C-alpha positions in Angstrom: 5.1 1.1 2.9 7.2 1.2 -0.2 5.8 -0.1 -3.4 8.5 -1.3 -5.9 7.9 -1.9 -9.6 10.0 -2.9 -12.6 11.3 -0.2 -15.0 14.7 0.4 -16.5 15.7 1.0 -12.9 14.0 -0.3 -9.9 11.2 2.1 -9.0 10.1 2.3 -5.4 7.6 4.8 -4.0 6.2 5.3 -0.5 2.4 4.6 -0.3 -0.3 4.8 2.2 -1.9 1.4 2.5 -4.2 -0.8 4.4 -4.1 -4.6 4.9 -7.5 -6.2 5.1 -9.1 -9.5 4.1 -5.7 -10.9 3.2 -4.8 -8.3 0.6 -3.2 -4.8 0.6 -5.0 -1.8 -0.8 -3.6 1.5 -1.9 -4.8 4.4 -3.8 -3.4 7.0 -6.2 -4.2 9.4 -9.0 -5.7 7.8 -12.1 -2.6 8.6 -14.1 1.2 8.6 -13.7 4.3 6.6 -13.8 3.4 3.9 -11.3 0.1 3.2 -13.1 1.9 2.9 -16.4 4.4 0.5 -14.8 1.8 -1.6 -13.0 -0.3 -1.9 -16.1 2.7 -3.0 -18.1 3.9 -5.5 -15.5 1.8 -6.0 -12.4 4.4 -8.1 -10.5 5.4 -5.9 -7.6 6.9 -6.0 -4.1 5.8 -4.0 -1.1 8.0 -3.4 1.9 6.8 -2.3 5.4 9.0 -1.4 8.4 6.8 -1.7 11.4 9.3 -0.7 14.0 12.8 0.7 14.0 14.5 1.7 17.2 18.2 2.6 17.4 20.2 0.5 19.8 22.9 3.1 20.5 25.2 0.9 22.7 25.0 -2.0 20.2 25.4 0.1 17.0 22.3 -1.7 15.7 18.6 -1.4 15.3 15.7 -3.2 16.8 13.2 -3.7 13.9 10.3 -5.6 12.4 9.8 -5.6 8.6 8.0 -7.6 5.9 8.3 -7.8 2.2 5.3 -8.9 0.2 5.5 -10.2 -3.4 2.4 -10.2 -5.5 0.4 -8.8 -8.3 -1.2 -5.3 -8.3 -4.7 -5.4 -9.7 -6.7 -2.2 -10.4 -10.0 -2.5 -8.6 -12.8 -2.1 -11.1 -15.7 -3.1 -8.9 -17.2 0.1 -7.3 -18.2 -1.7 -4.1 -14.7 -3.1 -3.5 -13.2 0.3 -4.4 -15.4 2.1 -1.9 -14.7 -0.6 0.8 -10.9 -0.1 0.2 -11.1 3.7 0.4 -13.2 3.5 3.6 -10.6 1.0 5.1 -7.8 3.5 4.3 -9.8 6.3 5.9 -10.5 4.2 9.0 -6.8 3.3 9.3 -5.4 6.8 9.0 -8.2 9.1 10.3 -10.5 7.0 12.5 -11.6 10.1 14.4 -12.9 11.8 11.3 -15.0 9.0 9.6 -18.0 11.2 8.8 -15.9 13.7 6.8 -13.9 10.8 5.4 -17.0 9.2 3.9 -17.8 12.5 2.2 -14.2 12.8 1.0 -14.2 9.3 -0.4 -17.5 9.9 -2.3 -16.2 13.2 -3.7 -12.8 11.8 -4.8 -14.2 8.5 -6.0 -14.1 9.2 -9.7 -10.6 10.9 -9.5 -9.0 8.0 -7.6 -7.5 4.7 -8.7 -7.5 1.9 -6.2 -5.2 -1.1 -6.5 -5.4 -4.4 -4.7 -2.1 -6.3 -4.1 -2.9 -10.0 -4.3 -0.1 -11.6 -2.2 1.8 -14.5 -3.8 4.3 -14.8 -0.9 5.9 -12.8 1.9 9.1 -12.7 3.9 9.5 -11.1 7.3 12.4 -10.3 9.6 12.9 -8.9 13.0 15.6 -8.1 15.6 14.1 -8.0 19.0 
């Protein structure tokens, strides 16, 4: 997905994410431009393209996409932070959960986790 924030220019950056319990979680280093921007103005959008297949004969694309608008909140609660990291590991490396648990614990202090609380969402598809 692409996280977009407000700056002098629009600032969008690809992010690994997981959707669970009605919110979106993503993680990042505990410093950097996106953290500065979200701490200054936590109103963000998040775009996901779930499918994109070129329809050669029609000069078009079959696609599914969604754009979420909401507020990015840094997760301070350690239990929620660990739950989010484990959900990310389960989504992206489900066959390596045991090592993922160790990785999450080792990286815990060096990782910021944000929760995107969804205000509203739009979606579009061409089937």
